Structures are given as structure tokens and as C-alpha cells.
Backbone as XML, in Angstrom:
<?xml version="1.0"?>
<chain id="A" units="angstrom">
  <residue number="1" name="MET">
    <atom name="N" x="15.432" y="-98.287" z="-57.886"/>
    <atom name="CA" x="16.943" y="-98.906" z="-57.762"/>
    <atom name="C" x="16.975" y="-99.687" z="-56.781"/>
  </residue>
  <residue number="2" name="ASN">
    <atom name="N" x="16.062" y="-99.443" z="-55.178"/>
    <atom name="CA" x="16.309" y="-100.218" z="-54.076"/>
    <atom name="C" x="16.279" y="-101.407" z="-54.268"/>
  </residue>
  <residue number="3" name="ILE">
    <atom name="N" x="15.458" y="-102.209" z="-54.999"/>
    <atom name="CA" x="15.537" y="-103.575" z="-55.116"/>
    <atom name="C" x="16.504" y="-104.636" z="-55.765"/>
  </residue>
  <residue number="4" name="LEU">
    <atom name="N" x="17.256" y="-103.263" z="-56.541"/>
    <atom name="CA" x="18.846" y="-104.173" z="-56.670"/>
    <atom name="C" x="19.409" y="-104.192" z="-55.652"/>
  </residue>
  <residue number="5" name="TRP">
    <atom name="N" x="19.236" y="-103.061" z="-54.828"/>
    <atom name="CA" x="20.636" y="-103.026" z="-53.856"/>
    <atom name="C" x="20.234" y="-104.220" z="-52.596"/>
  </residue>
  <residue number="6" name="PHE">
    <atom name="N" x="19.116" y="-103.985" z="-52.368"/>
    <atom name="CA" x="18.882" y="-105.320" z="-51.982"/>
    <atom name="C" x="19.413" y="-106.918" z="-52.128"/>
  </residue>
  <residue number="7" name="ILE">
    <atom name="N" x="19.057" y="-106.831" z="-53.375"/>
    <atom name="CA" x="19.554" y="-108.079" z="-54.334"/>
    <atom name="C" x="21.000" y="-108.398" z="-53.953"/>
  </residue>
  <residue number="8" name="LEU">
    <atom name="N" x="21.702" y="-107.055" z="-53.969"/>
    <atom name="CA" x="23.190" y="-107.526" z="-53.936"/>
    <atom name="C" x="23.465" y="-107.555" z="-52.655"/>
  </residue>
  <residue number="9" name="ILE">
    <atom name="N" x="23.219" y="-106.894" z="-51.627"/>
    <atom name="CA" x="22.963" y="-106.751" z="-50.023"/>
    <atom name="C" x="23.178" y="-108.390" z="-49.878"/>
  </residue>
  <residue number="10" name="GLY">
    <atom name="N" x="21.788" y="-108.699" z="-50.200"/>
    <atom name="CA" x="21.516" y="-110.438" z="-50.220"/>
    <atom name="C" x="22.833" y="-111.076" z="-50.620"/>
  </residue>
  <residue number="11" name="ILE">
    <atom name="N" x="23.515" y="-111.391" z="-51.899"/>
    <atom name="CA" x="24.244" y="-111.889" z="-52.432"/>
    <atom name="C" x="25.547" y="-111.680" z="-51.771"/>
  </residue>
  <residue number="12" name="ALA">
    <atom name="N" x="25.649" y="-110.639" z="-51.266"/>
    <atom name="CA" x="27.375" y="-110.443" z="-50.465"/>
    <atom name="C" x="27.305" y="-111.302" z="-48.851"/>
  </residue>
  <residue number="13" name="ALA">
    <atom name="N" x="25.608" y="-110.679" z="-48.217"/>
    <atom name="CA" x="25.911" y="-110.987" z="-46.822"/>
    <atom name="C" x="25.525" y="-112.982" z="-47.228"/>
  </residue>
  <residue number="14" name="GLY">
    <atom name="N" x="24.563" y="-113.253" z="-47.601"/>
    <atom name="CA" x="24.579" y="-114.806" z="-47.676"/>
    <atom name="C" x="25.865" y="-115.640" z="-48.694"/>
  </residue>
  <residue number="15" name="TRP">
    <atom name="N" x="26.784" y="-114.950" z="-49.084"/>
    <atom name="CA" x="27.839" y="-114.996" z="-49.020"/>
    <atom name="C" x="29.263" y="-114.935" z="-47.992"/>
  </residue>
  <residue number="16" name="LEU">
    <atom name="N" x="28.753" y="-113.843" z="-47.512"/>
    <atom name="CA" x="30.226" y="-113.961" z="-46.049"/>
    <atom name="C" x="29.674" y="-114.868" z="-45.309"/>
  </residue>
  <residue number="17" name="ALA">
    <atom name="N" x="28.383" y="-114.852" z="-44.771"/>
    <atom name="CA" x="27.478" y="-116.017" z="-43.677"/>
    <atom name="C" x="28.012" y="-117.468" z="-43.953"/>
  </residue>
  <residue number="18" name="GLY">
    <atom name="N" x="28.119" y="-117.728" z="-45.686"/>
    <atom name="CA" x="28.747" y="-119.140" z="-45.974"/>
    <atom name="C" x="30.213" y="-118.797" z="-45.460"/>
  </residue>
  <residue number="19" name="LEU">
    <atom name="N" x="31.069" y="-117.626" z="-46.182"/>
    <atom name="CA" x="32.225" y="-118.260" z="-45.703"/>
    <atom name="C" x="32.831" y="-117.948" z="-43.553"/>
  </residue>
  <residue number="20" name="ILE">
    <atom name="N" x="32.750" y="-117.319" z="-43.285"/>
    <atom name="CA" x="32.406" y="-117.044" z="-41.952"/>
    <atom name="C" x="31.857" y="-118.182" z="-40.438"/>
  </residue>
  <residue number="21" name="MET">
    <atom name="N" x="30.377" y="-119.296" z="-41.486"/>
    <atom name="CA" x="30.444" y="-120.105" z="-40.597"/>
    <atom name="C" x="31.325" y="-121.298" z="-41.022"/>
  </residue>
  <residue number="22" name="LYS">
    <atom name="N" x="32.011" y="-121.298" z="-42.506"/>
    <atom name="CA" x="32.724" y="-122.399" z="-42.416"/>
    <atom name="C" x="32.373" y="-123.459" z="-43.258"/>
  </residue>
  <residue number="23" name="GLY">
    <atom name="N" x="31.143" y="-122.787" z="-44.302"/>
    <atom name="CA" x="30.544" y="-123.953" z="-44.777"/>
    <atom name="C" x="30.418" y="-123.800" z="-46.180"/>
  </residue>
  <residue number="24" name="GLY">
    <atom name="N" x="31.345" y="-121.750" z="-46.316"/>
    <atom name="CA" x="31.428" y="-121.891" z="-48.081"/>
    <atom name="C" x="30.704" y="-121.455" z="-48.583"/>
  </residue>
  <residue number="25" name="GLY">
    <atom name="N" x="29.936" y="-120.751" z="-49.967"/>
    <atom name="CA" x="29.311" y="-119.593" z="-50.424"/>
    <atom name="C" x="28.085" y="-121.225" z="-50.446"/>
  </residue>
  <residue number="26" name="PHE">
    <atom name="N" x="26.649" y="-120.769" z="-51.428"/>
    <atom name="CA" x="25.778" y="-121.956" z="-51.609"/>
    <atom name="C" x="25.795" y="-121.548" z="-52.795"/>
  </residue>
  <residue number="27" name="GLY">
    <atom name="N" x="26.339" y="-121.057" z="-53.934"/>
    <atom name="CA" x="26.377" y="-120.687" z="-55.443"/>
    <atom name="C" x="25.784" y="-119.067" z="-55.463"/>
  </residue>
  <residue number="28" name="ILE">
    <atom name="N" x="25.264" y="-118.552" z="-56.383"/>
    <atom name="CA" x="24.241" y="-117.874" z="-56.549"/>
    <atom name="C" x="23.395" y="-117.235" z="-55.854"/>
  </residue>
  <residue number="29" name="ILE">
    <atom name="N" x="22.001" y="-118.035" z="-56.401"/>
    <atom name="CA" x="20.812" y="-118.714" z="-55.510"/>
    <atom name="C" x="20.516" y="-118.634" z="-54.421"/>
  </residue>
  <residue number="30" name="GLY">
    <atom name="N" x="21.689" y="-119.797" z="-53.789"/>
    <atom name="CA" x="21.670" y="-120.070" z="-52.711"/>
    <atom name="C" x="21.811" y="-118.934" z="-51.998"/>
  </residue>
  <residue number="31" name="ASP">
    <atom name="N" x="23.312" y="-117.982" z="-52.181"/>
    <atom name="CA" x="23.591" y="-116.899" z="-51.436"/>
    <atom name="C" x="22.376" y="-115.598" z="-51.791"/>
  </residue>
  <residue number="32" name="LEU">
    <atom name="N" x="21.932" y="-115.856" z="-52.712"/>
    <atom name="CA" x="21.072" y="-114.996" z="-52.305"/>
    <atom name="C" x="19.583" y="-114.849" z="-51.442"/>
  </residue>
  <residue number="33" name="ILE">
    <atom name="N" x="19.168" y="-116.466" z="-51.499"/>
    <atom name="CA" x="18.237" y="-116.939" z="-51.090"/>
    <atom name="C" x="18.606" y="-116.384" z="-49.607"/>
  </residue>
  <residue number="34" name="VAL">
    <atom name="N" x="19.794" y="-116.885" z="-48.890"/>
    <atom name="CA" x="19.603" y="-116.781" z="-47.526"/>
    <atom name="C" x="20.217" y="-115.512" z="-47.012"/>
  </residue>
  <residue number="35" name="GLY">
    <atom name="N" x="21.171" y="-114.317" z="-48.166"/>
    <atom name="CA" x="21.062" y="-113.747" z="-47.594"/>
    <atom name="C" x="19.576" y="-112.176" z="-47.294"/>
  </residue>
  <residue number="36" name="VAL">
    <atom name="N" x="18.893" y="-112.617" z="-48.355"/>
    <atom name="CA" x="17.356" y="-112.028" z="-48.221"/>
    <atom name="C" x="16.930" y="-112.305" z="-46.836"/>
  </residue>
  <residue number="37" name="ILE">
    <atom name="N" x="16.340" y="-113.570" z="-46.780"/>
    <atom name="CA" x="16.238" y="-114.286" z="-45.857"/>
    <atom name="C" x="16.622" y="-113.285" z="-44.278"/>
  </residue>
  <residue number="38" name="GLY">
    <atom name="N" x="18.390" y="-113.919" z="-44.597"/>
    <atom name="CA" x="19.173" y="-113.017" z="-43.621"/>
    <atom name="C" x="18.449" y="-111.447" z="-43.340"/>
  </residue>
  <residue number="39" name="ALA">
    <atom name="N" x="18.489" y="-111.362" z="-44.355"/>
    <atom name="CA" x="18.162" y="-109.776" z="-44.265"/>
    <atom name="C" x="17.266" y="-109.085" z="-43.249"/>
  </residue>
  <residue number="40" name="LEU">
    <atom name="N" x="16.342" y="-110.128" z="-43.683"/>
    <atom name="CA" x="14.830" y="-109.859" z="-42.771"/>
    <atom name="C" x="15.221" y="-110.420" z="-41.337"/>
  </residue>
  <residue number="41" name="ILE">
    <atom name="N" x="15.895" y="-111.675" z="-41.334"/>
    <atom name="CA" x="15.891" y="-112.257" z="-39.620"/>
    <atom name="C" x="16.712" y="-111.143" z="-38.750"/>
  </residue>
  <residue number="42" name="GLY">
    <atom name="N" x="17.800" y="-110.288" z="-39.802"/>
    <atom name="CA" x="18.772" y="-109.319" z="-38.827"/>
    <atom name="C" x="18.448" y="-107.878" z="-38.722"/>
  </residue>
  <residue number="43" name="GLY">
    <atom name="N" x="17.152" y="-107.768" z="-39.497"/>
    <atom name="CA" x="15.922" y="-106.671" z="-39.049"/>
    <atom name="C" x="15.812" y="-106.903" z="-38.300"/>
  </residue>
  <residue number="44" name="LEU">
    <atom name="N" x="15.087" y="-107.661" z="-37.989"/>
    <atom name="CA" x="14.010" y="-108.456" z="-37.015"/>
    <atom name="C" x="14.694" y="-108.266" z="-35.885"/>
  </residue>
  <residue number="45" name="VAL">
    <atom name="N" x="15.837" y="-108.949" z="-35.664"/>
    <atom name="CA" x="16.359" y="-109.057" z="-34.499"/>
    <atom name="C" x="17.528" y="-107.623" z="-33.654"/>
  </residue>
  <residue number="46" name="PHE">
    <atom name="N" x="17.549" y="-107.003" z="-35.113"/>
    <atom name="CA" x="17.676" y="-105.203" z="-34.894"/>
    <atom name="C" x="17.215" y="-104.380" z="-33.928"/>
  </residue>
  <residue number="47" name="ASP">
    <atom name="N" x="16.396" y="-104.879" z="-34.222"/>
    <atom name="CA" x="14.789" y="-104.013" z="-33.633"/>
    <atom name="C" x="14.546" y="-104.079" z="-32.834"/>
  </residue>
  <residue number="48" name="LEU">
    <atom name="N" x="14.800" y="-105.354" z="-32.635"/>
    <atom name="CA" x="13.997" y="-106.253" z="-30.824"/>
    <atom name="C" x="14.743" y="-105.408" z="-30.205"/>
  </residue>
  <residue number="49" name="LEU">
    <atom name="N" x="16.048" y="-105.241" z="-30.898"/>
    <atom name="CA" x="17.723" y="-105.200" z="-29.843"/>
    <atom name="C" x="17.766" y="-103.578" z="-29.893"/>
  </residue>
  <residue number="50" name="GLY">
    <atom name="N" x="16.885" y="-102.524" z="-30.545"/>
    <atom name="CA" x="17.084" y="-101.080" z="-30.272"/>
    <atom name="C" x="18.195" y="-100.696" z="-31.106"/>
  </residue>
  <residue number="51" name="ILE">
    <atom name="N" x="18.645" y="-102.036" z="-32.493"/>
    <atom name="CA" x="20.035" y="-101.541" z="-32.771"/>
    <atom name="C" x="19.121" y="-100.830" z="-34.146"/>
  </residue>
  <residue number="52" name="ALA">
    <atom name="N" x="19.951" y="-99.218" z="-34.756"/>
    <atom name="CA" x="19.599" y="-99.466" z="-36.233"/>
    <atom name="C" x="20.541" y="-98.844" z="-37.530"/>
  </residue>
  <residue number="53" name="ALA">
    <atom name="N" x="20.278" y="-99.777" z="-38.166"/>
    <atom name="CA" x="21.676" y="-99.977" z="-39.318"/>
    <atom name="C" x="21.421" y="-99.623" z="-40.023"/>
  </residue>
  <residue number="54" name="VAL">
    <atom name="N" x="22.894" y="-98.590" z="-40.426"/>
    <atom name="CA" x="22.533" y="-97.142" z="-41.028"/>
    <atom name="C" x="22.741" y="-97.753" z="-42.406"/>
  </residue>
  <residue number="55" name="GLY">
    <atom name="N" x="22.717" y="-97.346" z="-43.725"/>
    <atom name="CA" x="23.810" y="-96.883" z="-44.946"/>
    <atom name="C" x="24.320" y="-98.360" z="-45.215"/>
  </residue>
  <residue number="56" name="LEU">
    <atom name="N" x="24.914" y="-98.321" z="-46.572"/>
    <atom name="CA" x="24.949" y="-99.675" z="-46.612"/>
    <atom name="C" x="26.140" y="-100.709" z="-46.560"/>
  </residue>
  <residue number="57" name="LEU">
    <atom name="N" x="27.136" y="-100.313" z="-45.377"/>
    <atom name="CA" x="27.956" y="-100.814" z="-44.474"/>
    <atom name="C" x="26.789" y="-101.852" z="-43.121"/>
  </residue>
  <residue number="58" name="GLY">
    <atom name="N" x="26.371" y="-100.424" z="-42.473"/>
    <atom name="CA" x="25.319" y="-101.026" z="-41.675"/>
    <atom name="C" x="23.739" y="-101.874" z="-42.054"/>
  </residue>
  <residue number="59" name="ASN">
    <atom name="N" x="23.473" y="-102.220" z="-43.558"/>
    <atom name="CA" x="22.470" y="-102.960" z="-43.569"/>
    <atom name="C" x="23.064" y="-104.462" z="-43.997"/>
  </residue>
  <residue number="60" name="LEU">
    <atom name="N" x="24.704" y="-104.138" z="-44.938"/>
    <atom name="CA" x="25.468" y="-105.456" z="-45.062"/>
    <atom name="C" x="25.523" y="-105.888" z="-43.592"/>
  </residue>
  <residue number="61" name="ILE">
    <atom name="N" x="26.177" y="-105.416" z="-42.691"/>
    <atom name="CA" x="26.100" y="-106.515" z="-41.336"/>
    <atom name="C" x="25.074" y="-107.166" z="-40.683"/>
  </residue>
  <residue number="62" name="CYS">
    <atom name="N" x="24.087" y="-106.349" z="-41.021"/>
    <atom name="CA" x="22.865" y="-106.458" z="-40.466"/>
    <atom name="C" x="22.417" y="-107.603" z="-41.183"/>
  </residue>
  <residue number="63" name="ALA">
    <atom name="N" x="22.178" y="-108.157" z="-42.409"/>
    <atom name="CA" x="21.551" y="-109.009" z="-42.878"/>
    <atom name="C" x="22.999" y="-110.239" z="-42.985"/>
  </residue>
  <residue number="64" name="THR">
    <atom name="N" x="23.625" y="-110.019" z="-42.869"/>
    <atom name="CA" x="25.327" y="-110.690" z="-42.793"/>
    <atom name="C" x="24.699" y="-112.026" z="-41.273"/>
  </residue>
  <residue number="65" name="ILE">
    <atom name="N" x="24.725" y="-111.023" z="-39.974"/>
    <atom name="CA" x="24.390" y="-111.522" z="-39.025"/>
    <atom name="C" x="23.177" y="-111.845" z="-39.088"/>
  </residue>
  <residue number="66" name="GLY">
    <atom name="N" x="21.960" y="-111.700" z="-39.671"/>
    <atom name="CA" x="20.493" y="-112.018" z="-39.938"/>
    <atom name="C" x="20.590" y="-113.613" z="-40.778"/>
  </residue>
  <residue number="67" name="ALA">
    <atom name="N" x="21.996" y="-114.004" z="-41.570"/>
    <atom name="CA" x="22.266" y="-115.409" z="-42.483"/>
    <atom name="C" x="22.880" y="-116.367" z="-41.411"/>
  </residue>
  <residue number="68" name="ILE">
    <atom name="N" x="23.980" y="-115.646" z="-40.962"/>
    <atom name="CA" x="24.432" y="-116.771" z="-39.735"/>
    <atom name="C" x="23.542" y="-117.203" z="-38.859"/>
  </residue>
  <residue number="69" name="ILE">
    <atom name="N" x="22.849" y="-116.601" z="-38.431"/>
    <atom name="CA" x="21.438" y="-117.237" z="-37.415"/>
    <atom name="C" x="20.734" y="-117.272" z="-38.310"/>
  </residue>
  <residue number="70" name="LEU">
    <atom name="N" x="20.439" y="-117.368" z="-39.250"/>
    <atom name="CA" x="19.971" y="-118.659" z="-39.998"/>
    <atom name="C" x="20.238" y="-119.963" z="-40.325"/>
  </residue>
  <residue number="71" name="ILE">
    <atom name="N" x="21.870" y="-120.015" z="-41.202"/>
    <atom name="CA" x="22.569" y="-120.737" z="-40.976"/>
    <atom name="C" x="23.016" y="-122.081" z="-39.900"/>
  </residue>
  <residue number="72" name="ALA">
    <atom name="N" x="22.667" y="-121.231" z="-38.674"/>
    <atom name="CA" x="23.125" y="-122.172" z="-37.289"/>
    <atom name="C" x="21.764" y="-122.651" z="-37.615"/>
  </residue>
  <residue number="73" name="ILE">
    <atom name="N" x="20.595" y="-121.830" z="-37.671"/>
    <atom name="CA" x="19.000" y="-122.497" z="-37.528"/>
    <atom name="C" x="19.396" y="-123.723" z="-38.362"/>
  </residue>
  <residue number="74" name="LEU">
    <atom name="N" x="19.343" y="-123.481" z="-39.454"/>
    <atom name="CA" x="19.648" y="-124.424" z="-40.458"/>
    <atom name="C" x="20.381" y="-126.015" z="-39.908"/>
  </residue>
  <residue number="75" name="ARG">
    <atom name="N" x="21.272" y="-126.081" z="-39.687"/>
    <atom name="CA" x="22.492" y="-126.331" z="-39.127"/>
    <atom name="C" x="21.983" y="-127.455" z="-38.295"/>
  </residue>
  <residue number="76" name="PHE">
    <atom name="N" x="21.608" y="-126.520" z="-37.536"/>
    <atom name="CA" x="21.250" y="-127.461" z="-35.964"/>
    <atom name="C" x="19.940" y="-128.722" z="-36.676"/>
  </residue>
  <residue number="77" name="PHE">
    <atom name="N" x="19.042" y="-128.081" z="-37.270"/>
    <atom name="CA" x="17.689" y="-128.733" z="-37.435"/>
    <atom name="C" x="17.920" y="-129.772" z="-38.404"/>
  </residue>
  <residue number="78" name="LYS">
    <atom name="N" x="19.605" y="-129.788" z="-39.248"/>
    <atom name="CA" x="19.749" y="-130.886" z="-40.117"/>
    <atom name="C" x="20.642" y="-131.980" z="-39.573"/>
  </residue>
  <residue number="79" name="ARG">
    <atom name="N" x="20.662" y="-131.826" z="-38.771"/>
    <atom name="CA" x="22.053" y="-132.720" z="-38.007"/>
    <atom name="C" x="21.145" y="-133.643" z="-36.927"/>
  </residue>
  <residue number="80" name="GLY">
    <atom name="N" x="19.752" y="-133.469" z="-36.992"/>
    <atom name="CA" x="18.734" y="-134.742" z="-36.383"/>
    <atom name="C" x="19.739" y="-134.792" z="-35.043"/>
  </residue>
  <residue number="81" name="PRO">
    <atom name="N" x="18.377" y="-135.822" z="-34.444"/>
    <atom name="CA" x="17.876" y="-136.435" z="-32.849"/>
    <atom name="C" x="19.437" y="-136.968" z="-32.553"/>
  </residue>
  <residue number="82" name="VAL">
    <atom name="N" x="19.622" y="-135.976" z="-31.724"/>
    <atom name="CA" x="21.557" y="-136.967" z="-30.771"/>
    <atom name="C" x="21.098" y="-137.931" z="-30.354"/>
  </residue>
  <residue number="83" name="GLN">
    <atom name="N" x="21.860" y="-138.875" z="-30.872"/>
    <atom name="CA" x="21.807" y="-140.421" z="-30.089"/>
    <atom name="C" x="22.503" y="-140.587" z="-29.098"/>
  </residue>
</chain>
């Protein structure tokens, strides 16, 4: 059952991050991938800062922040060198 919650939170976090970053969603699979990787990034960042994500809402916020960081990094490298 935990893996189901992880997937659902990943989808929601990827979708929310896409909306916040003004890029829209990435489709269900793209949102899942961005959300799951974002959850890992968010967990790492929260751990380094000494912040604990507790409960469903805390995990969703953590994963969304991680997904926003991931999207920002991807957009930075997608632009290419500045002329």
C-alpha cells in the first residue's frame, strides 16, 4: 500500500510543480517521473536542512518542492549556453 501512496503523491507533486512553474503538466507518466524524482530530491534537501516532512500533506509539499527544483534544473540546462 505504501508504494501506491508514493505513486499517487508523485503524480500529484509532478502536476503541481508543472502548474507552479508555468509549464503545465507533463502527462501522467511525465508527472509521475518528475514527482518521484522530485520526492527524492525534496527528501534530500529537507534532510540537509533538518526539516521533517510528516503526514500526507508534508510529503506532498516535500515532493512538490523537489519537483520544482528538478524542473528548474532541467530548464536551466535545456536553454543551452547564453550568447
